C-alpha positions as CSV (number, residue, x, y, z in Angstrom):
1,X,65.9,89.7,109.8
2,X,69.9,90.0,109.5
3,X,71.4,93.2,110.7
4,X,74.2,95.1,109.2
5,X,76.5,94.5,112.1
6,X,75.1,90.4,111.7
7,X,75.9,90.9,108.2
8,X,79.5,92.1,108.5
9,X,80.3,89.4,111.4
10,X,79.3,86.2,109.2
11,X,81.3,87.9,106.8
12,X,84.2,87.9,108.7
13,X,83.6,84.3,110.0
14,X,83.3,83.3,105.9
15,X,86.6,85.1,105.4
16,X,88.0,83.2,108.3
17,X,87.3,80.0,106.6
18,X,87.8,80.5,103.7
19,X,91.2,81.6,104.0
20,X,91.9,78.5,106.2
21,X,90.8,76.2,103.4
22,X,93.7,77.4,101.1
23,X,96.1,75.3,103.8
24,X,96.1,71.4,102.8
25,X,94.8,69.5,105.2
26,X,97.8,67.5,105.5
27,X,99.5,70.1,107.7
28,X,96.8,70.0,110.0
29,X,97.2,68.3,113.8
30,X,93.4,68.1,115.3
31,X,94.3,68.0,119.0
32,X,92.6,71.5,120.7
33,X,89.5,71.0,122.0
34,X,86.6,73.5,121.9
35,X,87.0,74.4,125.6
36,X,91.0,75.0,125.2
37,X,89.9,77.3,122.2
38,X,88.0,79.4,123.8
39,X,89.9,79.4,127.4
40,X,93.3,79.9,125.5
41,X,92.7,81.4,122.4
42,X,89.7,83.7,123.5
43,X,87.3,82.6,121.0
44,X,83.8,82.7,122.2
45,X,82.1,79.3,122.0
46,X,79.5,80.8,120.2
47,X,82.0,81.9,117.3
48,X,83.9,78.2,117.4
49,X,80.7,76.6,116.3
50,X,79.8,79.2,113.5
51,X,83.0,78.5,112.0
52,X,82.4,74.9,112.4
53,X,78.8,75.4,110.8
54,X,80.8,77.1,107.9
55,X,83.5,74.6,107.4
56,X,86.4,75.3,109.3
57,X,88.5,72.0,109.6
58,X,88.1,70.1,112.4
59,X,87.7,66.3,113.8
60,X,84.9,65.3,115.7
61,X,84.8,62.8,118.8
62,X,82.4,62.0,121.6
63,X,82.7,64.9,123.5
64,X,83.0,68.1,120.8
65,X,85.2,69.0,118.1
66,X,89.0,69.0,117.9
67,X,90.8,71.8,115.9
68,X,94.2,72.8,114.7
69,X,96.3,75.3,116.8
70,X,97.2,77.2,113.7
71,X,93.9,77.5,112.4
72,X,92.3,79.0,116.1
73,X,95.7,81.1,116.0
74,X,95.0,82.8,112.5
75,X,91.4,83.2,113.4
76,X,91.9,84.4,116.7
77,X,94.2,87.3,115.0
78,X,91.5,87.8,111.8
79,X,88.7,88.6,114.3
80,X,90.8,90.4,116.9
81,X,90.2,89.0,120.1
82,X,92.5,89.6,123.0
83,X,94.4,86.2,122.3
84,X,97.7,85.5,123.3
85,X,98.9,86.1,119.8
86,X,97.4,89.2,119.4
87,X,99.2,90.2,122.4
88,X,102.4,89.1,120.9
89,X,102.3,91.6,117.8
90,X,101.1,94.0,119.8
91,X,104.1,94.0,122.1
92,X,106.2,93.6,118.7
93,X,104.9,96.8,117.1
94,X,105.3,98.6,120.7
95,X,109.2,97.8,120.6
96,X,109.3,99.1,116.8
97,X,107.4,102.5,118.2
98,X,109.8,103.0,120.9
99,X,112.7,102.8,118.7
100,X,111.5,105.2,116.3
101,X,111.3,107.4,119.2
102,X,113.9,107.8,121.3
103,X,115.8,104.5,121.3
104,X,117.5,103.2,124.4
105,X,121.1,102.3,123.3
106,X,121.5,99.3,125.9
107,X,119.3,95.8,126.5
108,X,119.8,93.3,128.5
109,X,118.3,89.6,127.2
110,X,117.9,87.0,129.7
111,X,117.4,83.6,128.7
112,X,116.2,81.1,131.0
113,X,116.1,77.5,129.4
114,X,113.8,75.0,130.9
115,X,114.1,71.2,130.0
116,X,111.4,70.1,127.5
117,X,110.0,67.5,129.3
118,X,109.2,69.9,131.8
119,X,110.6,67.9,134.4
120,X,114.4,68.4,135.1
121,X,116.0,65.4,133.7
122,X,119.1,63.9,135.6
123,X,122.3,65.6,133.4
124,X,120.4,68.3,131.5
125,X,122.7,70.7,129.8
126,X,122.1,73.7,127.7
127,X,123.8,75.1,124.6
128,X,123.3,78.8,123.4
129,X,124.6,79.0,120.0
130,X,128.0,80.7,120.0
131,X,126.8,82.8,117.2
132,X,124.4,84.4,119.8
133,X,127.1,85.5,122.4
134,X,129.4,86.5,119.7
135,X,127.1,89.1,117.7
136,X,128.6,92.4,117.4
137,X,126.1,94.0,119.4
138,X,127.0,91.8,122.5
139,X,128.8,93.8,124.9
140,X,128.7,91.7,127.9
141,X,127.8,88.0,129.0
142,X,127.1,86.3,132.2
143,X,125.7,82.4,133.3
144,X,125.0,82.8,136.6
145,X,123.5,79.6,136.5
146,X,123.5,76.5,134.5
147,X,120.1,77.1,132.9
148,X,120.6,80.8,132.9
149,X,122.7,83.0,130.3
150,X,122.5,86.7,130.1
151,X,123.6,89.1,127.6
152,X,123.8,93.2,127.4
153,X,123.5,94.6,124.3
154,X,124.5,98.0,122.5
155,X,122.0,98.3,119.6
156,X,122.4,100.7,116.7
157,X,120.1,103.7,117.0
158,X,116.9,103.6,114.4
159,X,117.8,104.8,110.8
160,X,116.1,107.7,109.4
161,X,113.6,106.1,106.4
162,X,115.6,105.3,103.5
163,X,114.0,106.3,100.2
164,X,114.1,103.1,98.1
165,X,115.2,102.7,94.7
166,X,113.0,101.5,91.8
167,X,113.3,98.0,92.2
168,X,113.3,98.2,95.7
169,X,110.1,100.0,95.3
170,X,109.0,96.9,93.2
171,X,110.1,94.3,95.9
172,X,108.0,96.3,98.4
173,X,104.8,96.1,95.8
174,X,105.3,92.4,96.0
175,X,105.2,92.1,99.9
176,X,102.2,94.4,100.0
177,X,100.2,91.4,98.2
178,X,101.0,89.0,100.6
179,X,98.5,88.1,103.3
180,X,99.6,87.1,106.3
181,X,98.6,83.6,107.4
182,X,100.8,81.8,110.5
183,X,101.9,78.3,108.9
184,X,102.7,74.9,110.3
185,X,106.5,74.1,109.9
186,X,105.8,72.3,106.7
187,X,105.0,75.1,104.7
188,X,107.1,77.9,106.1
189,X,110.0,77.3,103.0
190,X,107.1,76.4,100.3
191,X,107.7,78.9,97.6
192,X,104.9,77.0,95.5
193,X,102.4,77.5,98.1
194,X,102.8,81.2,98.3
195,X,103.2,81.8,94.7
196,X,99.6,80.1,94.4
197,X,97.6,81.3,97.4
198,X,99.4,84.4,98.5
199,X,99.8,83.3,101.9
200,X,102.9,83.7,104.2
201,X,104.3,84.3,108.0
202,X,107.5,85.9,108.1
203,X,109.4,82.9,107.5
204,X,107.9,82.4,104.0
205,X,107.4,85.8,103.5
206,X,111.9,86.4,103.7
207,X,112.3,83.7,101.6
208,X,110.0,84.5,99.1
209,X,111.2,87.9,99.0
210,X,114.9,87.0,98.8
211,X,113.9,85.2,96.0
212,X,111.8,87.8,93.8
213,X,114.3,89.8,94.9
214,X,116.9,87.9,92.8
215,X,114.6,87.6,90.1
216,X,114.2,91.5,90.1
217,X,117.9,91.8,90.1
218,X,117.7,93.7,93.6
219,X,120.5,92.9,96.1
220,X,118.8,91.3,99.1
221,X,119.2,88.7,101.6
222,X,117.1,87.4,104.8
223,X,118.1,87.9,108.6
224,X,117.1,86.6,111.5
225,X,117.2,87.3,115.3
226,X,115.1,88.3,117.9
227,X,112.6,91.5,117.9
228,X,113.0,92.8,121.6
229,X,110.0,93.1,122.6
230,X,108.9,93.3,126.6
231,X,109.0,91.0,128.3
232,X,109.4,88.3,125.8
233,X,111.3,88.7,122.9
234,X,110.4,87.0,119.4
235,X,112.8,85.2,117.3
236,X,111.9,87.0,114.0
237,X,113.1,87.4,110.0
238,X,113.4,90.2,108.0
239,X,115.4,91.2,104.7
240,X,118.4,93.3,104.2
241,X,118.7,95.6,101.5
242,X,121.8,97.3,100.4
243,X,122.2,100.9,99.2
244,X,123.8,102.8,96.6
245,X,126.8,102.7,98.8
246,X,127.2,99.1,99.2
247,X,126.3,98.9,102.9
248,X,123.0,96.5,104.1
249,X,120.3,98.1,106.2
250,X,117.4,96.0,107.7
251,X,114.0,96.2,106.1
252,X,111.1,94.2,107.0
253,X,108.2,95.4,104.4
254,X,106.1,92.6,105.1
255,X,105.5,92.6,108.7
256,X,105.2,96.5,108.9
257,X,102.2,96.0,106.5
258,X,100.9,93.4,108.3
259,X,100.9,95.5,111.5
260,X,99.9,99.0,109.8
261,X,96.9,96.7,108.3
262,X,95.8,95.5,111.8
263,X,96.0,99.0,113.3
264,X,99.1,98.6,115.4
265,X,101.2,100.8,113.6
266,X,100.7,103.9,112.7
267,X,100.8,105.4,108.6
268,X,104.2,107.0,109.6
269,X,106.0,103.4,109.3
270,X,105.8,102.7,105.4
271,X,107.3,99.3,103.9
272,X,110.7,101.1,103.4
273,X,111.2,102.1,106.9
274,X,113.8,100.4,109.1
275,X,113.4,98.6,112.2
276,X,116.7,99.7,113.7
277,X,117.3,99.1,117.0
278,X,113.9,97.0,117.4
279,X,115.7,93.5,116.2
280,X,119.1,92.2,117.0
281,X,120.4,90.5,114.2
282,X,122.2,87.3,115.0
283,X,124.5,85.1,112.6
284,X,122.3,81.9,112.3
285,X,119.8,80.2,109.5
286,X,116.4,80.7,109.3
287,X,115.8,77.2,110.9
288,X,118.5,76.8,113.8
289,X,117.7,77.4,117.2
290,X,119.4,79.8,119.6
291,X,119.8,77.2,122.1
292,X,119.5,73.6,122.3
293,X,119.0,70.9,125.4
294,X,121.0,67.8,125.8
295,X,119.5,65.3,128.2
296,X,121.1,62.4,129.9
297,X,121.1,60.4,126.7
298,X,123.1,63.4,125.2
299,X,120.3,63.7,122.2
300,X,119.4,67.2,121.2
301,X,115.7,68.6,121.8
302,X,113.9,69.0,118.5
303,X,114.8,72.4,116.9
304,X,112.4,75.1,117.9
305,X,112.3,78.6,117.0
306,X,114.2,79.9,119.6
307,X,115.0,76.5,121.6
308,X,113.4,75.3,124.8
309,X,113.9,78.6,126.6
310,X,112.1,82.1,127.3
311,X,114.0,85.0,126.4
312,X,113.4,88.2,128.6
313,X,114.1,91.9,127.7
314,X,115.5,94.5,130.2
């Protein structure tokens, strides 16, 4: 006989599988074993087996199923397990709360680069995009080692919540209709996918909302940079809206709505509240990495969200 608790758990698992099914299979790479999924993503083995029974996409090999890492990340978020992905968003929410309370005007960002091959190759060199070091908030830069960059930032104090215009409120309503879903690279620019499914990560949500802002007649543009979470900063994208005086201010309605829904931010973080000093804007395209690696062959490494480096915040 099923209990209410068991029925609720089954319903959540079914919702995970149903949402995963909206992502086309051609965007999946099945390479994560059940053992790694349990160990790294903190998904219990019994839970994974239930997800497989319910239809979570996977491939079969002799020693067990293989999963797509994006499916696993989304499952871990939906089921609220203590996964690395959940910890990342908890840290980002903490960065927002900190600036909302009493913002520290200065931060130091330390970039520790590494060879993508993980074994330092002969002739490695690392190039931090000039847009990073020339950003207005940077007041000092240092390079004590070939693979280490340091930047002192002076941040803008967190802004008070701004009352949105009617047109901006319609844009925020549009953001609230989206559901957060980590997407593989092939879908992060697919406006047709978000219109059809309502699923988006921060990258696709920003692109969609900029497009919708144009349709609604709302001045809006995309912004990219770092969320200054600790200990590791995270590459992030958000919106900038224009006020009545023509000034641009940062807004992140989709991500704030998501964090409130997950219980990581309180109701004092409405969609129109500005993230203020939690974000550091850098004048780069959404797909341009902060740092590139050049090896002995002088070939640039494949672009990543940040590049082959860890970004630490002090």
